[in-house]
Every structure is written in structure tokens, then in C-alpha cells.
N, C-alpha and C positions, 0 to 999 in steps of 0.2 A: 372830501376827506369820508363821508362814508361809503362812495366807492371806493376809495381806499382799504379802508376798514373789509368791506363785502369782498373785493377783488381780492386780498391777503387771507381769509377766510375757504373763499373758493379754494386759492393756491392749496393750503395746508391742507382741506380737507380730499383735495386732487393729490397729495404727497401721500399722506397717510392711507389710502384708497391702493395707491401705488404700490407702498411697501407694503400691504397687507400681501397684495397678489402676489409680489415677488415672495413670501416668504410658504403661502401656498404653495406654488410653483416648486419651489426648492425640494421642500418637505413631497413633492410628489414626487418628483425625480429621485432622491434618494429613497422612497418606500418602490421605486421603481426598482432602483439596482439592490436592496436587500433581498425584495421577491424572485428575481435571478439567480443572486448566491443561494439563496434556498432553496430555486428551481434545480440548480446543479447538484446541491447539497441530496435532494431526494433521486435525482436519475444517479450517481454516485451510489445513495445505501439500496438504489432498486435493484442494480448493476451485480454488489457486493452481496446481495438474500438472494440474490437467483446462481449465483455462483456457489452459495452456501448448498444451496438444496439442491445442486448438482451432486455435490459433494456428499451432503448426504445419504442421499440413494446410491452414489457410487459404496459408500458405509456399510448403507446397510443391506446390501448385494450378498447374496452365500456365497461367491465368489471368494467375495473381500473377505469374509469372515473366517472361510476354509482357509485361505493364501494366510492370514494373521495365526491362524492356531499352527499352522505351520512352521511357520519362521520363528516366533517369537515364543510361542509355547511349546516346541516338538514335537507335536502331534500328528498322527497321519490316520489314513483310513483303515478299515479292519481290512489286512492280510498286506498291507504295504510294510517294508522294514526301515527302519529310519537309520541313517548312519550317520554319526555328526564324528568329524575328518579332526583333530585337535589342529591348534593354530599353528603350534612349532613344524609338525609336520604339514599343513600348505608352505609355509615360507621355505620350507626346506626343498621342496618338488619348485616351487616358482623361482627360486634362487637369489630371495629378498632376505638378506639377514638386518642382522644390527651394525656388526661393523660396516657394512656397505654404506650404510643410511651416515653412521661416526665417523667418515673418512670424506663427508661431504664438504670441500671448500666453504669457506666463509665468501658472501656473495661480491666483497671489493676483492677477494684475492683472483675467484673467478674471472671476472670481470677483468681486471688486471692482466690475467694471462690470454684471454682474449684477443685483446689489445697489441701486447708486448712479447709475443711468442717466438 
């Protein structure tokens, strides 16, 4: 009887120890997964940071500032003459008018004409 009680206590102790080991192993594996995912996040953020720094250096360059001043503000250097062509003249020269855009067929009718002409 005493042997059965000692054997039962030993088995119970082994089961408790095994359970605790399994819990610790599972926790360690989950920590490794979290670490891997955070390392991937850090890598992506570093790449984005590098890209943004490159873009910042381009934006701070004198050529970019000059180009933006010309395009958006209509400014020019001393001695240059700024010419602004109205949109109507550009459309007239290129041959694009609003009537050509209005004459466009609906999508279904265009496909119908392609296959059943």
C-alpha cells in the first residue's frame, strides 16, 4: 500500500514536471515567433526610412526647388520669359475636344461592335 502511494506520488510529480516543461517550451516557441515578426517589421520600417531619407535629400536639392517654383508658381530665372498657353489652345492644337470625348460609346456597345461587326 505504501509502495502504491509512493509510486502514485512519483507519477503525479513526473506529470506535473512534464506539464510545466511543455508550457515553458510552448511559451519559448511563441516568443520566437513574436521575435521573428517584430524583426520583419523592423526590417520593413528601416527600408521605408531609407527610402524616405532618399526622397528628402531629393526634395531638398536646389534642382527640385527650382523645378517646383517653375511648375507650380510660374516663376523663372532672371532674363527668362514665362509663356503660359491656355488650355483651349492646347486642346485645339492637339485636336482633342470635348465633343470627341462625348462621342465615346458605352463599354458594352463597343465590345458588341468588336465581336458582331
